[in-house]
DRENKOLKOL-654873 format. One record per residue (C-alpha): residue in three letters; y, x, z. Coordinates in steps of 0.001 Angstrom, whole numbers, padded with zeros to 6 digits, always signed. Each point is the difference from the previous one (the first is absolute). Layout:
BEGIN
ALAYXZ
...
END
This chain:
BEGIN
MET+000000+000000+000000
CYS+003452+001260-000805
TYR+002727-000254+002600
PRO+003649+001086-000089
SER-001001+003318+001524
GLN-001979+000792-003140
ILE+002724-000917-002471
HIS+001683+003342+000613
LEU-002757+001632-002015
ASP+001249-001702-003151
SER+003568+001193+000423
TRP-001064+003321+001445
PHE-002279+001107-002812
ARG+002083-001684-002691
LEU+003169+001801+001072
MET-001819+003307+000517
TYR-001516+000085-003479
LEU+002444-002033-002035
LYS+001762+003216-001102
HIS-003117+001153-001829
GLU-000111-001180-003624
MET-003562+000645-000953
LYS-002353-001219-002688
TYR-002180-003039+000506
ARG-003713+000713-000229
PHE-001841-003315+000001
GLY-003531+001080+000847
LYS+000435+001625+003396
ARG+002969-002127+000979
GLY-001873-003153-000867
ARG-002818+001062+002330
LEU+002397+000728+002839
ASP+001715-003343-000629
LEU-003411-001642+000372
ILE-000494+001804+003326
ILE+003400-001234+001261
TRP-000762-003589-001055
THR-003410+000179+001683
ILE+001572+001307+003210
GLY+002282-003040+000122
PHE-002765-002484-000879
SER-002612+001328+002421
GLY+002515+000698+002781
ILE+001302-003563+000274
SER-003455-001544-000518
ALA-001546+002206+002680
GLN+002837-000764+002402
ILE-000522-003746-000418
VAL-003760+000320+000545
LEU+000432+002256+003036
MET+002654-002315+001438
ARG-002443-002894-000194
GLU-002671+002212+001560
CYS+002324+000749+002916
LEU+000572-003734+000461
THR-003772-000508-000048
VAL-000867+002814+002408
PHE+002917-000609+002392
TYR-000646-003753+000445
GLY+002810-001110-002360
ASN+002751+001468+002192
GLU+003152+000209-002097
ILE+001144+003117+001884
ALA-002759+001764-001958
ILE+002117-000589-003134
GLY+003016+001651+001598
SER-002146+002895+001225
LEU-001492+000481-003452
LEU+003423+000002-001665
CYS+001248+002539+002543
ALA-003009+002287-000472
TRP+000172-000361-003786
LEU+003660+001022-000091
ILE-000382+002985+002315
TRP-003105+001528-001592
THR+000981-000757-003597
GLY+003432+001473+000576
LEU-001482+003099+001624
GLY-002379+000422-002926
SER+002917-000259-002426
LEU+002019+002594+001902
LEU-002883+002466+000153
ALA-000800-000403-003700
SER+003653+000370-000977
ARG-000141+003660+001060
GLN-002388+000997-002781
LYS+001886+000784-003192
HIS-002671+000748-002575
PRO-003203-001954+000748
LYS-002910+000527-002344
ILE-001843-002794-001751
LEU-002997+000839+002187
THR+002123-000697+003107
ILE+000952-003417-001337
LEU-003643-000701-000856
PHE-001261+000895+003477
LEU+002761-002075+001547
GLN-001014-002977-002136
ILE-003657+000388+000959
GLY+000908+000312+003673
LEU+002142-003123-000190
ALA-002886-001883-001605
ALA-002471+001089+002684
ALA+002409-000784+002840
MET+000115-003729-000824
PRO-003581-000998+000946
LEU-000033+002542+002851
THR+003146-001561+001511
PHE-001603-003419-000356
LEU-003085+001152+001931
GLY+002206+001714+002590
ILE+001916-003211+000687
ARG-003246-001948+000310
ALA-001406+002559+002449
GLY+003266+000627+001873
ARG-000561-002480+002854
SER-003107+001871+001169
ILE+002193+003024+000829
PHE+001323-001951+003001
GLY-003330-001675+000706
VAL+001299-003409-001104
SER-002722-002081-001637
ALA+000473-002715-002598
GLY+001403-003199+001443
GLU+002067+001804+002658
ILE+003758+000523+000112
ILE+001373+003518-000402
GLY+003304+001036+001584
LEU+003211+000569-001963
GLY+000200+003688+000918
PRO-003539+000858-001151
MET+000535-002135-003112
PHE+003107+001962-001005
PHE-001727+003318+000752
LEU-003015-000905-002137
ILE+002108-001136-002948
MET+002103+003182+000127
ILE-003068+002265+000049
LEU-002141-001872-002514
LEU+002699-000380-002661
ALA+001136+003643+000173
PRO-002340+001558-002645
PHE+000490-002657-002650
CYS+003771-000301+000499
LEU+000557+003773+000009
LEU-001843+000307-003312
SER+001758-003059-001419
GLY+003402+001371+000989
ALA-000779+003441-001442
ALA-001274-001308-003341
TYR+003287-001229-001473
PRO+002206+003097+000552
THR-002896+002259-001042
VAL-000257-001732-003368
CYS+003779+000071-000381
HIS-000001+003750+000659
GLY-002845+000270-002495
LEU+002158-001658-002640
ALA+002770+002484+000671
ALA-002351+002977+000066
GLU-001438-001014-003366
LYS+003560-000219-001386
LEU-000172-003757-000627
THR+003273-001914+000113
LEU+000672-002512+002744
HIS+001879-002933-001485
PRO+003375-000646+001581
SER-001066-003489+001037
GLY-002635+001468+002278
ARG-003096-000418-002130
PRO-002516+001174+002671
PHE+001405-002318+002640
ILE+000077-002959-002389
LEU-003603+000672-001077
GLU-001113+000207+003640
ALA+001920-003142+000895
PHE-001363-001832-003044
GLY-003551+000993+000936
ALA+000610-001189+003565
GLY+001335-003336-001264
VAL-003014-000533-002254
GLY-002300+001077+002838
GLY+001527-002498+002407
ILE-000321-002846-002481
ALA-003571+001004-000862
ALA-000934+000154+003682
SER+001531-003419+000654
LEU-001368-001861-003022
PHE-003242+001788-000859
PHE-001360+002463+002564
LEU+000325-001862+003295
PRO-001200-003459-001177
ARG-003128+001454-001651
LEU-000993+003282+001642
ASP-000718+001317+003472
ALA+002031+002848+001468
GLY-002727+002543-000743
GLU-000252-001070-003643
ILE+003780+000184-000455
LEU+000263+003483+001493
LEU-002874+001312-002110
ALA+001683-001435-003090
LEU+003184+001865+000962
LEU-002084+003135+000601
ALA-001439-000326-003506
MET+003468-000478-001469
ASN+001254+003219+001624
LEU-003059+001944-001105
LEU+000390-001235-003570
SER+003665+001000-000090
GLY-001095+003418+001312
ALA-002591+000191-002781
VAL+002707-000684-002583
LEU+002200+002671+001574
CYS-002594+002777-000115
PHE-001575-000902-003359
ARG+000322+002650-002707
ARG-001345-000024-003518
GLY-002567+002616-000803
ARG-003704+000728-000110
HIS-000089+002188+003079
VAL-001603-001636+002999
ARG+003063+000646+002168
SER+002069-002150-002358
TRP-001876-003209+000591
LEU-002170+000444+003126
PRO+002649-000779+002691
SER+001112-003122-001837
SER-003594-001107-000506
VAL-000806+000397+003702
LEU+003047-002053+000983
VAL-000905-002729-002516
ILE-003559-000188+001364
LEU+001288-000236+003582
SER+002409-002743-001083
ALA-002808-001962-001618
ALA-002102+000334+003158
ALA+002869-001264+002133
LEU+000412-003041-002250
LEU-003632-001081+000366
PRO-000189-003309+001946
VAL-002550+001493+002383
SER+002466+002746+000988
GLY+002643-002456+001153
GLU-002565-002108+001818
ASN-001424+003050+001766
LEU+003476+001171+001108
GLU+000829-003467+001357
ARG-003366-000168+001740
LEU+000541+003444+001518
GLY+003452-001079+001181
ASP-001506-003055+001696
ARG-002669+002137+001640
VAL+002432+002500+001546
PHE+002294-002821+001124
TRP-002592-002318+001539
ARG-002371+002730+001231
ASN-002719-001735+002077
ARG+000846-003501-001219
ARG-001659-001506-003054
PRO+002407-001695-002402
PHE-001781-001945-002714
LEU+003075-001218-001861
SER+003540+001358-000506
GLU+002579-001886-002044
ASN+003717+000333-000683
THR+001857-003294+000104
ALA+003675-000940-000116
TYR+000173+000309+003796
GLY-001722+003307+000595
HIS-003344+001748-000053
MET-002838-002196+001255
THR-003258+001487+001273
PHE-003082-001873+001164
SER-002524+001833+002181
ARG-003341-001088+001416
GLN-001367+001362+003268
ASN-002517-001396+002482
GLY-000110-003310-001843
GLN+003764-000468+000204
ILE+002398-000056-002967
THR+003471+001426+000644
LEU+003121-000198-002162
TYR+002629+002754+000056
GLN+003370-000320-001712
ASN+001782+003312-000581
GLY-002368+001595+002484
LEU+000848-002542+002723
HIS-002617-002338+001480
VAL+000632-003634-001000
TRP-003130-001897+001020
SER-003721+000317+000602
ALA-002722-002582-000550
PRO-001847-001262+001838
ASP+002291+000416+003008
PRO-000167-003306+001907
GLU+001908+001212+003043
THR+003100+001000-001987
SER-000184-003121-002189
GLU-000283-002357+002977
GLU+002843+001700+001839
ALA+002218+000016-003114
VAL-000294-003767-000409
HIS-000913-001886+003162
LEU+002450+001559+002473
SER+002802-001439-002100
LEU-001536-003246-001286
ILE-000909-001245+003483
GLN+003750-000052+000714
HIS+000299-002999-002375
PRO-001562-003374+000910
ASP-000866-001134-003511
PRO+000475+002597-002788
ARG-000504-001518-003436
ARG+001682+002408-002407
VAL-000447+003716+000707
LEU+001363+003055-001803
LEU-001681+003392+000408
LEU+001749+003219-001004
GLY-002085+003158+000176
ALA-003106+000554+002173
GLY-002336-000277-002997
PRO-001517-003261-001204
GLU-003600+000761+000921
GLY+000095-000932+003703
ALA+003380-001531+000767
LEU-000424-002975-002313
GLN-003488-000668+001282
GLU+001259-000023+003598
ALA+003022-002161-000859
LEU-002206-002675-001574
LYS-001889-000372+003299
HIS+002969-002115+001104
ALA-001068-003461-001193
SER+003597-001208-000318
ILE+000869+002450-002796
GLU+000432-001710-003356
SER+001185+003005-002012
ALA+000032+003733+000653
PHE+002187+002157-002252
TYR-000799+003673-000367
VAL+002793+001928-001703
ASP-000487+003545-001251
PRO+002078+001539-002785
ASP-002919+002025-001336
ARG-002212-002216-002154
LYS-002233+002931-000878
LEU-000661+000631+003674
LEU-001057-003621+000538
ASP-002384+000188-002945
LEU-001520+003274+001221
THR-000377-001392+003500
ARG-001889-003066-001155
MET-002132+002133-002313
HIS-001205+002452+002633
LEU-000248-002118+003143
PRO-003517-001059+001031
PRO-000857-003647-000783
ASN+000283-001191+003604
LEU+003650+001104+000017
SER+001005-000842-003575
LEU-001458-003522-000197
PRO+002401-001486+002605
LEU+002860+001094-002266
ASP-001050-002749-002430
ASP+000899-002710+002507
PRO+002210-002609-001761
ARG+002537+000128+002851
ILE+000867+003620-000840
ARG+002933+000737-002312
PHE+000391+003546-001313
ARG+003416+001133-001211
SER+000464+003372-001707
GLU+003659+000713+000674
ASP+002278+001726+002444
GLY-000024-001747+003382
ARG+003783-000022+000265
GLY+000373-001336-003516
PHE-002561-002719+000731
LEU+001910-001165+003085
ALA+003305+000096-001902
ARG-001415-002340-002671
ASN-002138-002166+002280
ASP+001124-003635+000391
THR-002494-001214+002636
LEU-000247+000750+003732
PHE-002784+001832+001837
ASP-001294-000682+003475
ALA-000941+003658+000475
VAL+000884+003281-001713
LEU-002184+002934+001035
LEU+001106+003535-000834
ASN-002741+002567+000516
MET+001324+003167-001608
PRO+000096+003569+001303
SER+002946+001090+002126
PRO+003074+000907-002082
TYR-000931+003585-000833
THR+001791-000324-003337
ALA+002973-001891-001435
GLN-002465-001985-002116
ILE-001653-001391+003143
ASN+003204-000105+002056
ARG+001427-002697-002298
TYR-002431-002425+001687
TYR+001412+000750+003471
THR+003720-000424-000666
GLN+002460-002668+001042
GLU+000328-001154-003625
PHE-003742-000594-000294
PHE-000205-001744+003359
ARG+002757-002375-001124
LEU-001937-000696-003177
VAL-003075-000886+002087
HIS+002132-002202+002281
GLN+001169-002019-003009
ASN-003612-000641-001043
LEU-001328-001207+003371
SER-000502-003592+001089
GLU+001469-001407+003206
ASP-002659+001457+002302
GLY-000910+002820-002356
ILE-001016+003387+001363
PHE+000333+003513-001418
GLY-002339+002769+001159
ILE+000333+003743-000565
ALA-002083+003009+001075
LEU+001263+003438+001061
GLN-001420+003212+001317
GLY-000333-000182+003773
SER-001748+001630+002910
GLU-002804-001226+002208
ASN+001558+001329+003195
VAL+003126+002200+000003
ILE+002973-000630-002304
GLY+002079+003151-000382
HIS+003734+000174-000680
GLU-000437+000479-003770
LEU-002387-002942-000331
ALA+002273-002130+002204
ASP+002983+000782-002265
PHE-001989-000955-003080
LEU-001388-003249+001439
SER+003418-000957+001438
ALA+001668+000478-003395
ILE-002465-002328-001758
HIS-000045-002483+002888
GLY+003792-000074+000141
THR+000153-000573-003752
LEU-002482-002856+000341
THR+001948-001652+002833
SER+003221+000260-002028
VAL-001518-002602-002354
PHE-002460-001993+002125
PRO+001158-001440+003338
TYR-003468+000145+001569
THR-002491+002877-000102
ILE-003005+001097+002022
VAL-001613+003442+000103
LEU-003746+000507+000401
PRO-000851+003549+001188
GLY-002838+002216-001126
GLU-000917+002841-002317
THR+001568-002202-002658
VAL+003054-001848+001311
ARG+000288-003569-001273
MET+003366-001753-000078
VAL+000130-003725-000682
ALA+003349-001663-000729
SER+001006-003607-000479
VAL+003025-002294-000185
SER-001559-002016+002833
ASP-001554+001042+003306
ARG-002058-003131+000529
HIS-003320+001684-000784
LEU+000601+003729+000501
SER-001962+001381+002920
THR-001229+003323+001389
HIS-002041-001590+002804
SER-003670+000797-000484
ASP-001157-003260+001651
THR+001980-002082-002500
LEU-001198+001980-003011
VAL-003641-000080+001154
LYS+000157-003808+000151
ARG+001363-000058-003541
ILE-002816+002280-001226
ARG-002600-002276+001613
ASN+001477-003149-001482
LEU+000188+001491-003496
ARG-003644+001194+000076
LEU+000739+002887-002342
GLY-003306+001780+000447
THR+001639+003371+000554
TRP-001845+003074+001286
PHE+002863+001999+001489
VAL+003034-002242+000588
GLU-001683-001784+002897
GLU+000593-000565+003720
TYR-000786+003532+001198
TYR+002160+001475-002757
LEU+003044-002167+000742
PHE-000229+000407+003791
ASP-000048+003772-000378
ARG+002596+000406-002727
LEU+002457-002547+001413
ALA-000255+001037+003629
PRO+003310-000744+001786
ASP+000632+003660+000846
ARG-000326+000950-003683
ILE+002363-002749-001076
ASP+002560+001051+002618
TYR-000318+003668-000963
ILE+000729-000472-003688
LYS+002923-002312+000799
GLU+001369+002734+002226
ARG-000353+002656-002704
LEU+001831-002072-002647
TYR+003779+000140+000338
PRO+002910-001803-001707
ILE+001444+001804-003031
SER+003478+000194-001461
ASP+000964-001382-003387
ARG-000160+003524-001472
GLU-003676+000291+001001
ILE-001078-003128-001885
ASN-002422+000899-002780
ARG+001534-000923-003370
ASP-000973+000539-003626
PHE+002702+002568-000674
PHE+000048+001327+003563
PRO-003711+000593+000721
ILE+000282+000892+003677
GLY-003649-000977+000515
TYR-000901+002639-002581
TYR+002015+002537+002032
TYR-001598-000904+003351
ASP-003456+000093-001532
ALA+000733+003500-001361
ILE+000929+001120+003537
LEU-003149-001621+001366
TRP-002255+001931-002358
ALA+002016+003181+000489
THR-001091-000067+003666
TYR-003583+000536-001172
PHE+000621+002637-002669
SER+003346+001766+000363
GLY+002032+000344+003167
ALA+002796+001698-001973
THR+000356-002989-002353
LYS+000097-002386+002947
SER+002660+002092+001769
LEU+002141+000137-003136
TYR-000113-003771-000500
GLN+000798-000678+003646
ALA+002870+002515+000017
LEU+001592-001663-003037
ARG-000569-003544+001241
PRO+003469-000365+001677
LEU+001756+000808-003284
ARG+001810-002853-001749
THR+001259-000354-003535
SER+003557+000106+001308
HIS-000650+003483+001439
ILE-001030+001304-003423
LEU+002954-001638-001740
ILE+002450+001408+002556
GLY-001522+003442-000467
LEU+000431-000231-003774
GLY+003572-001181+000454
LEU+000796+002966+002249
PHE-001605+002346-002508
GLY+002185-001435-002764
LEU+003132+000297+002129
LEU-000817+003601+000886
GLY-000614+000738-003670
MET+003358-001426-001077
LEU+001833+001950+002705
SER-001756+003174-001117
LEU+000995-000580-003624
LYS+003626-000467+001034
ALA+000042+003015+002323
PHE-001623+002454-002412
ARG+001486-001305-003249
GLY+001506+003341-000964
ILE-002666+002234+001501
TRP-003423-001409-000848
ARG-000400+000322-003741
LYS-003672-000885-000061
ARG+000388-003459+001468
CYS-000647-001725-003364
PRO-003494+001547-000363
ALA-000616-000772+003674
LEU+000891-003668-000463
VAL-002174-000249-003101
SER-002867+001582+001936
LEU+000508-002484+002833
SER-000041-002814-002542
ILE-003253+001257-001522
TRP-001596+000117+003455
SER+001074-003586+000711
VAL-001180-001179-003423
GLY-003417+001619+000483
PHE-000320-001541+003458
THR+001175-003422-001212
GLU-002090-000262-003156
ILE-003340+000616+001658
SER+000975-002237+002920
LEU+000929-002798-002422
GLU-003257+000387-001890
PHE-001976-000305+003225
ALA+002188-002895+001232
LEU-000632-001945-003202
ILE-003746+000659+000150
LEU-000049-001151+003634
GLY+002208-002991-000810
PHE-002413-001125-002689
GLN-002874+000402+002452
ILE+001812-002200+002532
ILE+000941-002723-002494
CYS-003168-000145-002107
GLY-002598+001623+002236
HIS-001774+002225-002522
ILE+001547+003233-001235
TYR-003407+001475-000914
PRO-000129-001141-003669
HIS+003706+000640-000628
VAL+000345+003565+001301
ALA-000553+001419-003486
LEU+002669-002203-001575
MET+002639+000821+002618
VAL-000641+003742+000021
SER+000092+000027-003815
ALA+003227-001991-000039
TYR+001692+002553+002248
MET-001160+002900-002170
ILE+001089-001706-003219
GLY+003429-000792+001420
LEU+000344+003550+001292
SER-000841+001577-003343
MET+002243-002398-001908
GLY+002946+000810+002268
ALA-000584+003742-000362
TRP-000416-000280-003787
ARG+003151-002092-000294
GLN+002033+002610+001882
THR-001294+002833-002176
ARG+001357-001899-003032
CYS+003488-000326+001466
THR+002894+001941-001478
ASP+001794+002754+001891
ALA+002993-002298+000501
SER-002102-002320+002184
ILE-001203+002825+002253
GLY+002406-000139+002924
LEU+000505-001017+003618
LYS+001333-003403-001036
SER-003334-000940-001567
PHE-001802+001467+002997
THR+002125-002070+002400
ILE-000753-003177-001965
LEU-003727+000683+000270
GLN+000385+000607+003736
ALA+001727-003378+000293
ALA-002917-001612-001829
MET-002414+001668+002421
ALA+001987-001386+002952
LEU-000179-003521-001449
LEU-003695+000208-000856
PRO-001338-000574+003556
LEU+002219-003084+000257
MET-001457-001275-003287
VAL-003491+000555+001403
MET+000957-001942+003158
ALA+001195-002949-002081
PHE-003076+000155-002230
LEU-002388+000012+002967
GLY+001899-002861+001643
VAL-000150-002201-003105
ASN-003727+000608-000523
HIS-000702-000565+003680
LEU+001647-003410-000105
ASN-002456-001319-002575
GLY-002792+000474+002561
GLY-002406+001587-002465
ILE-000004-003050-002263
LEU+000690+001984-003173
ASN-002818+001766-001818
SER-000484+003458+001474
ASP-000248+001602-003451
TYR+003531-001139-000852
ILE+001256+001190+003372
ALA-001684+003365-000617
LEU+001882+000344-003297
GLY+003280-000635+001804
PHE-000803+002585+002662
SER-001084+002506-002637
SER+003241-000505-001947
LEU+002042+000745+003101
ILE-002109+003089+000726
ALA+000610+001151-003588
LEU+003746-000457+000535
CYS-000210+002213+003112
GLY-001708+002663-002057
PHE+002485-000280-002862
ILE+003059+000547+002220
GLY-001651+002837+001910
GLY-001242+001766-003122
LYS+003366-000191-001719
GLN+001880+001194+003075
PHE-002296+002950+000609
VAL+000284+001353-003549
LEU+003782-000449+000153
ALA+000073+001938+003284
THR-002036+002784-001632
GLN+002455+000157-002904
LEU+002983+000112+002357
ALA-001563+002690+002174
ALA-000732+002119-003082
MET+003642-000296-001105
TRP+001305+001013+003437
SER-002414+002829+000796
GLY-000550+001452-003463
SER-003700+000336+000857
SER-001971-003004-001110
GLY-003307+001109+001445
PHE+001378+000846+003442
ALA+002058-003204+000205
ALA-002910-002192-001056
GLY-002302+001716+002485
ILE+002393-000639+002897
LEU+000399-003671-000942
TYR-003754-000245-000407
GLY-000568+001124+003575
ILE+002691-002329+001365
ASP-001392-002981-001855
LEU-003531+000872+001089
ILE+001060+000003+003654
GLY+001683-003390-000418
SER-002865-001586-001952
SER-002841+001170+002220
GLY+001978-000853+003127
GLY+000807-003465-001330
ALA-003647-000695-000830
LEU-001138+000807+003520
ILE+002966-001094+002131
ALA+000499-003359-001721
SER-003683-000954+000127
ALA-000906+001273+003468
LEU+003269-000314+001951
LEU+002903-001929-001512
ILE-001822-003152-001089
PRO-002228-000326+003113
LEU+002994+000662+002286
PHE+002838-001855-001742
GLY-001679-002350-002460
LEU+000236-000169-003763
MET+003461-001505-000372
ASP+001675+002277+002539
THR-001619+003020-001656
LEU+001524-001045-003326
LEU+003369-000415+001715
ILE-000293+003525+001425
LEU-000750+001355-003489
ALA+003015-001819-001448
VAL+002332+001369+002682
LEU-001408+003519-000415
ASN+000805+000008-003699
ALA+003357-001705+000588
VAL+000998+002829+002362
VAL-000870+002596-002661
LEU+001917-002053-002587
LEU+003032-000088+002281
LEU-000059+003788+000369
LEU-000119+000404-003786
ILE+002968-002332-000408
VAL+002076+001578+002771
ASP-000300+003512-001422
ARG+002300-000315-003000
ASN-000834+003457-001301
CYS-003570-001140-000561
ARG+000975-002848-002283
END
């Protein structure tokens, strides 16, 4: 993937070698052009595949995307810097680099699959944010270093072979064009039809074939055709269907280790894996346990503890928990006339019914059951009838995708769809005995959000905490005697939710203890779609198990408010203006300094905006997995178009005035994103997600266009001021790299969890506005 920090290479090499007027030799140059195009194509395609792998391995946590972008920028940039030092690379060097890049793709894939075992975390378990970031940084290093080194090495090869670089930046445009085609191919062809292993082996074959073309020479001597022939044979072997299947199977084996998956499928909502062990079938989504069957204890608890709080439930809606046991338990209530099971993944429902044993799949044919394959929030937004009970049995909000079912906006949507005595039940991670401070914070945040919508709630303690809310308190009860009488009268035929179970779980001392541990929360601590505080508290909770440093950092930053950040930026701007006034006649290098500051802010802002839009789409539509390729490709295409457009500009348009205008556009862009997210959020997910994805991708492309154009303009200005194009571009490259990698990590792991999505965008707008103000105040820089 190409980011602003890589655009310098276009201007750098173009300006360095533009003075040479040399003859065009098609044969060798055409081969090197093919290498550059292949680098772009395979780089973006591999990044998309590896990004999806990170989502799969790290339980769909969106912070994995930010970590991957950060690691990609740092290692790719370092590879580019190291390769830029070699002036006269041989063709053999380029060939070995291409072969190494090809081999690194499947090896990185296997490393990501096996990475969890380094920390002893098995499939189905949560891994901490600190270990996750460490693993991504280490595992991506070889591939990204080689990928970053490939482009400048080929460019130096063009110069060493005395081949002209076109003034428009031919190598950069070829690389960007290859990346654009690769992104589109990954989105429309690779991902819908092939597994990750098959895609990476196809990219390996493509790189080997381009290497074969590079080293091919006419002649009868064996050394003329043998290297190319070997590479062609290896490419053909990689393209065999059995090769891709074996790589995918090996990846599953190192990931699942002692478990026995019998089916793995990619769907629009993630990577689904079914395993069979000791007569039990288990479903994992993105490596996270979803349900097991048969599991009567969990199924009974998920349904009956909530349904017995309603005297006569007739219409029931189930969200999550898996259809295999929950529906069967719900239909034990004779009063139920219709039970709706809503799951957005139709393919998952079909696979579940196909692989469940007959005794579990046959009850799903009951005429009272209604299956709906759509997003749960979208279903409730379009629903025109009322339910007596809505049961939410999803995992705790480890990710923004899950957190959208625990927010105030979703709870209000449920409230609107409940009948007069309707009840709403949710399940959260709990503790059988002791509730620590971190768990208490998490449970209090969700409980406080629930009580902000529903006037009456009860909390049932246990390893899984159940909260039941209603608009009426006529039937809500935590008294075990009352609930035991209800169980007897209903004659449900349960095995676990019986007298002994209720007397133990709902003992008065347990009820009093959990009430004591839950505390009232402020309005700022309410869990909202664009302020996922539950996501933040859950991150702290898991950090207590894996990384004390991560937990300490989050807790230290917890008192910060958005106003503190804005005041700090305001003071920085004021100090900057005073410095410009005080040193007007002394500091002659303030113009380059301001441009450098602008490039840092642009790098920070662009990556933050890309992540914010990806997260925003996840919150609104609930499934970023199939659209990652489109959004990443849109950013790259916009970036390359902006850079290409600036390289076509005349000398008259290269000035601080144009640069200031672009900085103003960058300051307005976060506000545009805020408005765009607000408008799409208001429709409640009613619009088709594919159309929404196109809108998000267009805005991401606009971010890339402005950033690409501004970076190339900054490179041109720095070259004019310093008289050394290579040195100036290298300095700007490092500054932009620091901003981009910092934005990828800070926005995803700190700003959004701490301040929410909208406040983060406001911070980005003010940051760029402060830089714009400094550019305007310094008249000599206009």
